[in-house]
C-alpha positions in Angstrom: 20.5 23.0 -15.3 21.0 25.6 -12.7 18.5 24.4 -10.1 18.7 21.8 -7.4 17.5 18.2 -8.2 16.5 15.4 -5.9 19.2 13.1 -4.7 18.4 9.4 -4.3 19.5 7.5 -1.2 18.8 3.9 -0.3 18.5 3.4 3.5 21.4 1.3 4.7 21.5 -0.7 7.8 24.0 1.8 9.3 21.2 4.5 9.0 18.9 2.6 11.3 18.4 1.7 15.0 18.0 -2.0 16.1 14.5 -2.1 14.8 15.3 -1.1 11.3 13.9 2.5 11.6 16.1 5.4 10.4 17.6 7.1 13.4 16.3 10.6 14.0 19.8 12.1 13.8 20.3 10.9 10.2 17.6 13.2 8.7 19.8 16.3 9.1 22.6 14.5 7.4 20.3 13.4 4.6 19.2 17.0 3.9 22.9 18.1 4.0 23.7 15.4 1.4 21.0 16.8 -0.9 22.5 20.3 -0.6 26.1 19.3 -0.9 25.5 17.0 -3.8 23.7 19.8 -5.7 26.4 22.3 -4.9 29.0 19.9 -6.2 27.0 19.3 -9.4 26.7 23.0 -9.9 30.5 23.7 -9.4 30.4 25.1 -5.9 31.2 22.0 -3.8 33.3 21.8 -0.7 36.6 21.3 -2.6 35.9 24.4 -4.7 35.2 26.5 -1.6 38.3 25.1 0.2 40.4 26.1 -2.8 39.0 29.6 -2.3 39.9 29.5 1.4 36.3 29.1 2.6 34.1 26.6 4.2 30.4 26.3 5.0 29.1 26.3 8.5 25.7 25.7 9.9 24.3 28.4 12.1 20.7 27.1 12.5 19.0 23.7 12.0 15.3 22.9 12.4 13.7 19.6 11.7 10.2 18.3 11.7 9.6 14.5 11.7 6.5 13.3 10.0 6.9 9.5 9.4 9.6 6.9 9.7 11.9 5.6 7.0 12.9 2.0 7.3 15.6 -0.3 6.0 15.7 -0.7 2.9 13.5 2.2 1.7 14.6 4.3 -1.2 14.5 8.0 -0.4 14.3 11.2 -2.4 16.4 13.9 -0.7 15.3 17.4 -1.8 16.9 20.7 -1.1 15.7 24.1 -2.2 17.1 27.6 -1.8 14.7 29.6 0.3 16.7 32.8 0.8 20.2 34.1 -0.2 21.7 37.0 1.6 25.2 38.6 1.5 26.6 36.2 4.1 24.0 33.5 4.7 21.7 31.2 2.8 18.6 29.4 4.1 17.9 26.0 2.6 14.7 24.0 3.0 14.9 20.3 2.8 12.5 17.4 2.4 13.1 13.7 2.8 10.5 11.6 1.0 10.0 7.9 0.5 10.2 7.2 -3.3 7.7 4.4 -3.4 4.8 6.6 -2.2 6.3 10.1 -2.2 5.3 10.4 1.5 7.1 13.3 3.3 9.1 11.8 6.1 10.9 14.9 7.4 11.2 18.5 6.5 13.8 21.0 7.7 15.5 24.4 7.4 19.2 24.8 7.4 20.9 28.2 7.6 24.5 28.3 6.5 27.2 30.9 6.3 30.7 31.0 5.0 33.9 31.3 7.1 37.6 31.6 6.4 39.3 28.2 6.6 42.4 29.7 8.1 40.9 31.5 11.1 37.2 30.8 11.2 36.2 34.4 10.7 32.9 35.1 8.9 33.0 35.9 5.2 30.4 37.0 2.7 29.4 34.4 0.2 31.8 34.1 -2.7 30.4 35.8 -5.9 30.3 32.4 -7.6 28.4 30.7 -4.7 26.0 33.6 -4.3 25.3 33.4 -8.1 24.7 29.7 -8.1 22.4 29.8 -5.0 20.5 32.8 -6.4 19.9 31.0 -9.7 18.9 27.8 -8.0 16.4 29.7 -5.8 15.0 31.4 -8.9 14.6 28.1 -10.7 12.7 26.7 -7.7 10.3 29.6 -7.7 9.4 29.1 -11.3 
């Protein structure tokens, strides 16, 4: 399979504030988890990029909160490729509660690639560009 698939996450106590509600800052991390788990599954994870002397960096993040997740909800973390350019990729993410599929948060993350040694910008590696392009095409179909 070349496309992205949902990643399951059970809310842990560490994800929450004192009242058992998932802290707002965790949603960005949950969307990142959906992306990184999918990249790893497709052969373009962080270790692969590091071996090529590259690392992903976030240049933009937007989140919209719709409802609260609570301990111990089971969540479906979804990432989809929205746009792939020569040097950047835009990912949309959705966090849903599994029990009722309610959207809890949506977001957009724009990432680029930098050289691990000096932090200078790089174009996406051919392998990463190909994987992201195929994942985006699968999502469109």
